[in-house]
C-alpha positions in Angstrom: 4.3 135.8 -5.0 2.5 136.7 -8.0 4.3 137.8 -11.2 3.1 140.7 -13.1 2.0 138.2 -16.0 0.2 135.9 -13.5 -1.6 139.1 -12.2 -2.4 140.2 -15.6 -3.9 136.9 -16.9 -5.3 135.7 -13.4 -8.8 134.1 -13.9 -12.0 134.3 -11.4 -11.1 133.3 -8.0 -8.7 133.8 -5.1 -5.0 133.8 -6.0 -2.6 133.9 -3.0 0.4 136.5 -3.6 2.0 136.0 0.1 1.2 135.8 3.8 -2.4 136.6 3.5 -2.4 138.8 0.6 -4.8 137.5 -2.1 -5.7 138.9 -5.7 -9.6 138.4 -6.1 -10.8 138.3 -9.5 -14.6 138.3 -10.0 -16.6 136.5 -12.9 -16.7 139.9 -14.7 -13.0 140.3 -14.4 -12.8 142.8 -11.9 -9.6 142.6 -9.7 -8.8 143.7 -6.1 -6.6 143.0 -3.4 -7.9 141.0 -0.3 -6.0 140.5 3.1 -6.9 137.4 5.2 -5.9 137.2 8.5 -6.8 135.4 12.0 -7.0 137.3 15.3 -8.3 136.1 18.5 -9.7 132.8 16.9 -11.6 134.9 14.4 -11.0 134.7 10.5 -11.5 138.1 8.7 -11.0 139.7 5.3 -10.1 143.2 4.8 -10.3 144.9 1.1 -7.0 146.7 0.5 -8.4 148.2 -3.0 -8.8 147.6 -6.8 -5.8 146.4 -8.8 -6.6 149.6 -11.2 -5.5 151.9 -8.2 -3.4 150.0 -5.9 -0.6 148.1 -7.7 0.9 144.9 -6.6 3.9 146.6 -4.7 1.6 149.1 -2.8 -0.8 146.2 -1.9 2.1 144.1 -0.3 3.3 147.2 1.6 0.0 147.5 2.9 -0.4 144.0 3.8 3.1 143.9 5.6 1.7 147.0 7.8 -1.5 144.7 8.6 0.7 141.8 9.6 2.5 144.0 12.2 -0.9 145.2 13.5 -2.0 141.4 13.9 1.0 140.5 15.4 0.5 143.2 18.1 -3.0 142.0 18.8 -4.6 145.0 16.9 -7.5 144.1 14.4 -6.6 146.1 11.0 -10.2 146.6 10.1 -11.0 148.2 13.8 -7.9 150.1 13.2 -9.0 151.6 9.9 -12.3 152.5 11.4 -10.9 154.2 14.2 -8.5 156.2 12.0 -11.4 157.0 9.6 -13.3 158.3 12.6 -10.4 160.3 13.8 -10.1 161.8 10.5 -13.7 162.7 10.2 -13.5 164.2 13.8 -10.5 166.4 12.4 -12.5 167.4 9.5 -15.5 168.4 11.4 -13.4 170.4 13.6 -11.8 172.2 10.8 -15.4 173.0 9.5 -16.5 174.2 12.6 -13.7 176.5 13.0 -14.8 177.9 9.6 -18.0 179.0 10.9 -18.1 182.4 12.8 -20.4 183.1 15.6 -22.1 185.6 13.4 -22.8 183.0 10.8 -24.0 180.7 13.5 -26.3 183.4 14.7 -27.7 184.0 11.3 -28.4 180.5 10.6 -30.2 180.5 14.1 -32.4 183.2 13.3 -33.3 182.0 10.0 -34.1 178.7 11.4 -36.4 180.1 14.2 -37.9 183.0 12.0 -41.0 181.0 11.2 -41.7 180.2 14.7 -41.4 183.8 16.1 -44.5 185.9 16.4 -43.7 188.8 14.2 -41.0 190.7 12.4 -40.4 193.1 15.3 -39.1 190.2 17.4 -36.7 189.1 14.7 -35.5 192.7 14.4 -34.8 193.0 18.1 -32.6 189.7 17.7 -30.7 191.2 14.9 -30.1 194.8 16.3 -29.1 193.7 19.6 -26.6 191.2 18.2 -25.4 193.5 15.7 -24.9 196.4 18.5 -23.6 194.6 21.5 -22.3 190.9 20.4 -20.7 191.0 16.8 -18.3 193.5 17.7 -16.6 191.5 20.4 -17.2 187.8 19.0 -18.9 188.1 15.4 -15.9 187.1 13.5 -14.6 184.5 16.0 -15.0 180.9 15.2 -18.2 179.7 17.0 -16.2 176.8 18.6 -14.0 179.4 20.3 -16.5 181.8 22.0 -15.6 181.5 25.8 -16.6 182.9 29.1 -14.3 185.7 28.3 -16.0 186.9 25.2 -19.5 186.6 26.9 -18.3 188.5 29.8 -16.8 191.1 27.6 -20.3 191.5 25.9 -22.4 191.6 29.0 -20.2 193.4 31.9 -20.4 196.8 30.3 -24.1 197.1 30.2 -25.2 194.4 32.9 -25.8 197.3 35.6 -27.0 200.0 33.1 -29.0 198.4 30.7 -30.0 195.2 32.6 -33.1 193.9 30.8 -31.2 194.3 27.5 -28.2 192.6 28.9 -30.3 189.7 30.1 -32.3 189.2 26.8 -28.6 189.3 24.9 -27.3 186.7 27.4 -30.3 184.2 26.5 -29.9 185.0 22.7 -26.1 184.0 23.0 -27.0 181.0 25.0 -29.5 179.8 22.6 -27.4 180.5 19.6 -24.2 178.4 21.2 -26.7 175.7 22.3 -27.8 175.3 18.6 -24.0 175.2 17.5 -23.3 172.5 19.8 -26.3 170.6 18.4 -24.8 170.9 14.9 -21.5 169.7 16.1 -19.9 173.2 15.6 -18.8 173.4 19.3 -18.2 171.0 22.3 -18.2 171.4 26.1 -20.2 173.6 28.3 -22.3 176.6 27.2 -20.3 179.8 28.5 -23.5 181.9 28.3 -25.6 179.4 30.4 -27.0 181.7 33.4 -28.0 178.9 36.0 -24.8 177.5 37.6 -22.4 179.6 35.4 -23.0 183.2 34.8 -25.0 183.5 38.1 -21.6 183.0 39.7 -20.1 185.7 37.9 -22.7 188.5 37.6 -25.0 189.9 39.9 -28.7 188.9 39.7 -30.7 191.1 37.5 -33.2 191.8 40.3 -30.3 193.0 42.4 -29.0 195.8 40.0 -32.0 197.0 38.2 -35.7 197.7 39.0 -38.4 196.4 36.4 -39.5 198.8 34.2 -43.2 198.8 33.9 -45.1 200.6 31.0 -46.3 203.8 32.4 -50.3 203.5 32.8 -53.0 206.2 33.0 -54.7 205.8 36.7 -58.1 204.0 36.3 -59.5 207.2 38.1 -58.5 209.4 35.1 -60.2 207.1 32.6 -63.4 209.5 32.6 -61.3 212.4 31.7 -59.1 210.7 29.3 -61.9 209.1 27.0 -63.7 212.2 26.0 -60.3 213.6 24.7 -59.7 210.6 22.8 -63.0 210.5 21.3 -62.2 214.2 20.1 -59.5 213.1 17.9 -60.7 212.1 14.4 -58.0 209.6 13.4 -58.1 205.8 12.6 -55.4 205.5 15.5 -58.0 207.0 18.0 -60.5 204.2 17.1 -57.8 201.5 17.5 -56.7 202.9 20.8 -60.4 203.2 22.2 -60.8 199.6 21.0 -57.8 198.7 22.8 -58.8 200.3 26.1 -62.6 198.8 25.9 -61.2 195.3 25.5 -58.1 195.2 27.7 -56.0 193.8 24.6 -52.4 194.3 23.4 -51.7 196.6 20.9 -50.3 193.9 18.5 -53.6 192.3 18.9 -55.6 195.1 18.1 -53.6 196.5 15.3 -53.6 193.3 13.6 -57.2 192.3 14.2 -59.0 191.5 11.1 -62.9 191.6 10.4 -62.8 187.6 9.9 -62.2 187.5 13.7 -65.2 189.6 14.7 -68.7 188.0 15.1 -70.7 191.1 15.6 -74.0 189.1 16.2 -72.4 187.3 19.0 -70.5 190.2 20.2 -67.2 188.3 20.2 -63.5 188.6 18.8 -61.7 185.7 18.5 -57.9 185.9 18.3 -56.2 183.0 16.7 -53.4 181.3 18.5 -50.8 182.5 16.0 -51.3 186.0 17.1 -51.4 185.3 20.9 -48.3 185.8 22.9 -49.3 182.7 24.7 -49.9 180.9 21.5 -53.6 179.9 22.4 -56.7 181.2 20.9 -58.3 184.0 22.9 -62.1 184.9 22.8 -63.0 188.6 23.7 -66.5 189.5 24.9 -67.3 192.8 23.1 -69.2 195.5 24.9 -71.8 197.7 23.4 -69.1 200.5 23.4 -66.5 198.3 21.7 -69.2 197.3 19.0 -69.8 201.1 18.6 -66.2 201.5 17.7 -66.5 199.0 15.1 -69.3 200.6 13.6 -67.3 203.5 13.2 -64.4 201.4 11.7 -66.6 200.2 8.9 -66.8 203.7 7.3 -63.1 203.7 6.7 -62.9 200.0 5.9 -60.7 199.3 2.8 -58.6 196.2 3.8 -59.4 193.2 6.1 -57.8 195.0 8.9 -60.2 196.7 11.6 -57.8 199.6 11.6 -55.5 199.9 8.8 -52.9 202.1 8.0 -54.3 205.2 6.1 -51.7 205.3 3.3 -51.2 201.6 2.6 -53.3 198.5 3.0 -51.1 197.2 5.8 -51.9 197.1 9.6 -51.2 200.1 11.4 -47.9 200.5 13.4 -47.4 200.8 17.1 -45.9 203.8 16.4 -49.3 205.4 15.3 -50.7 204.7 19.0 -47.5 206.2 20.5 -47.6 209.4 18.6 -51.4 209.8 19.4 -50.6 209.4 23.1 -47.8 211.8 22.8 -50.3 214.6 21.4 -53.1 213.9 23.8 -51.6 212.7 27.1 -47.6 212.4 27.2 -46.0 210.0 29.4 -48.4 207.0 29.2 -48.2 203.9 26.9 -50.7 202.0 25.0 -49.7 198.9 26.9 -50.2 200.5 30.2 -54.1 200.6 29.7 -53.9 196.9 30.7 -52.5 197.8 33.9 -55.4 200.6 34.4 -58.0 197.8 33.8 -56.2 195.3 36.1 -56.1 198.0 38.9 -59.5 198.9 38.6 -60.7 195.3 38.7 -58.5 194.8 41.8 -59.6 198.0 43.6 -63.0 198.9 42.4 -64.7 195.5 42.0 -65.1 192.1 43.5 -64.6 190.0 40.4 -62.3 187.3 41.2 -58.5 188.0 40.2 -58.5 184.9 38.0 -61.4 186.5 35.7 -59.2 189.8 35.3 -56.4 187.7 34.4 -58.2 185.6 31.7 -59.6 188.9 30.4 -55.8 189.8 30.0 -55.0 186.4 28.5 -52.8 185.5 31.1 -52.2 181.9 32.4 -54.8 181.0 35.0 -53.8 178.7 37.8 -53.1 175.1 36.9 -54.9 173.2 34.1 -57.4 171.5 36.2 -58.5 174.7 37.7 -58.5 176.4 34.1 -60.6 173.5 32.7 -63.1 173.8 35.4 -63.8 177.7 35.0 -63.8 177.3 31.2 -67.4 176.6 30.9 -69.0 179.8 32.5 -66.2 182.3 32.8 -66.7 183.9 29.2 -70.2 185.4 30.0 -69.0 186.6 33.3 -66.1 188.3 31.6 -68.7 189.8 29.4 -70.3 191.7 32.3 -67.1 192.5 33.8 -65.9 194.2 30.5 -69.4 196.1 30.5 -68.6 197.3 33.8 -65.3 198.5 32.7 -66.9 200.4 29.9 -69.4 202.0 32.5 -66.4 203.1 34.6 -64.7 204.6 31.8 -67.6 206.6 30.3 -68.0 210.1 31.5 -70.7 210.1 34.4 -73.6 212.5 34.3 -73.8 214.6 37.3 -72.2 213.1 40.6 -72.9 209.6 40.3 -70.9 207.4 42.7 -70.0 204.0 41.3 -71.1 200.9 43.2 -68.7 198.1 43.7 -69.7 194.7 42.0 -71.4 192.2 44.2 -69.3 188.8 44.1 -70.1 186.7 40.9 -72.1 183.6 41.8 -70.0 180.8 42.7 -67.3 182.8 44.2 
């Protein structure tokens, strides 16, 4: 056993203390303790610590513990790694329990904010969570959110506000999945629908009918359009353009002049503004181009239909308020249904063509690729026919159903 004096004056090399414990001295004079042992015919060395922090008495105590492990057939290095992993897991669990569901939700929203289409979508997430979820489990550790909490959120609104409840269920599920990926919780997701909540709650389709956007019957379009054109506001131009192009309100209200090719009669909506995340070309009829001519007179920003008071895009509420004035009970989005019903009941255009005009998915990828080459110009004729239908007729003119497009 090394004395204090020998330890103090030990030169470079390995100095045996006792039973596998050595004092290691480097050429630079640094001193540390090493435990050498053999287990299963394998020789190993394990560092115990520097002399500066581990005095001889402590090093010998630790070496004695290592000898007990070796005698029991346990590798001290493996055991130390196991204990270190165990401690890391304990600390991780402590950290996870320090993160509340609300904090996890806020981090999820922030992480996905850039990928969501618009601020309204983010606001819907924040509002529904604040209203329905946080009062139940906002302050709970995200690791402790269970079936009981999820059901406490969903059950009161599942049959009365089914669509809202279904969206909330999906949002909770996503937040908890993300928390699991971040090692903040483990086990099954208590908000998962398939194979879990579908066994505890009735199917949404069984408890609530899908609410469609109230639409103006296409037969009334000739009466509605003159009333709309009598209103001298920017929102009326925006709504007319929406009707003539069968586009979504968000696509119209955020449309810019850079997206318009007047010479080609084309409006190209970039993928970033499309619901499906794919760029969409819209053929512009003569009537739609005429609306743009009127819009030029009020142009003061890059938006086709800017807010009168600011340089920003007009809001959806502008269209809502306009419709409340001239035709209560219908929505701007409902005009897409008016167009689709007209195409199905008053024309022989293929259904796929009307779906493409609405920027809906068309069949499989092979079918979509096959149709891509000539569908755009055929859609141009369909949109012109839609304008003809919507325009007030002179006298008792009976519209003639379109002949099938060539190739169909």
